[in-house]
N, C-alpha and C positions, 0 to 999 in steps of 0.2 A: 722296792730296788737299789742297788749300789747304786752309787756316783763314779766309781774310780775303779782303775788297776794298779797297781803300784809294782812292779817288776826290779827286785832286789839283787845284788850280786857285792855278798859280802867279803872281802879281803884282808884278812885278819895276819897280820905280824905275828910270827910265833918267836917264841923267848929265846932257841936255841936253833931255830931255822930249819924246824923237823917238818915231816906234813901238815897242812890246813885242814887238810877233812876233816877231824875230828869239832876243828873251831866250829866249821860249814854248820856241822850235823848239830850241831850246839843250838847254831842261830836257826836251822829249822825246825828243831824241838817248839821255839817259844812261838814260832809260827803257827804248830799241829795245837797247840797249848791253846793256841786264843780262836777257835774255832769258826776264820776265817777260811771260806772259801780259795783252795792255790793248788798252785799245779807247780812240783817244778821240772825244771829242766837244765842242762848238763851244765850250763852256765850263770844260768842266773832261775830265781823265784817268781813267782807270779803269783799278787795277791787281788781277793774281789772284793769289798766294802766298802765302808765307809774314806771317806780320806782323812779324817781326824782322827779314827781308830785305824787307819792302817799306819800312820804317821806315827803314830803310838807304840803299834808292835816292832816297828824299825827300829827305836828308840829303845824296846827293852830286848831288842837282838845283841842289838851293841853292848848294854850294859852285860848281857851275861856274856857276851864273847869277850868280852876286860874276864867278871871275874873265872871263868876257865881256861884263862891265863895269855890271854893275847896282852899285849906290849901297843899295840893299838890296830886301828883297823881304817879301811877305805871301803864309803858302802856306796857304789855307784846304782840310781833310782834312775826307774825311767817311771812317768807318774799320765796315766789317761785319766782325765779327766771331765762328766758332763753331770750336771746339777742333773737333768732329766734320765740319766743311767747308762751304764755300759756295764757290759759282759764280755768275759773270758768265751764263754761258748758262741756267743752273737756272730764277736769280730773273726772264730777263725771255723764253723761253721763248715764253710764253703770247701775248707780244706781236710776236713773227717771222711773217712769209709763210709 
C-alpha cells in the first residue's frame, strides 16, 4: 500500500514572460510517465505512492521544466505520510457521488 500522498504546484519562471501552461504540461508528462497514481486538479496535482519515489518524481519534474526552457521554478509541495498506508480514494470517498 502507498505510504504517501504528495501534492505539487509547479510555478515556472518563463524566459520572456510567456504563458506557463506548456511548462506545467511538461511537468505533468513526467508524472504520467512515472506510472504512479495521480490526479490533476486546477491548482495542483496529487500523486500517490512511496515517499522516496514521489520525491524522485518531483526532482525529475523540476529538471524537465528547466530543460524545457524555464529559468527557475518554485515547487509548492504538501505531503501526507503514513507508514501504515494512505490513499486519495480513502481520504475523499465521502465527497464522491
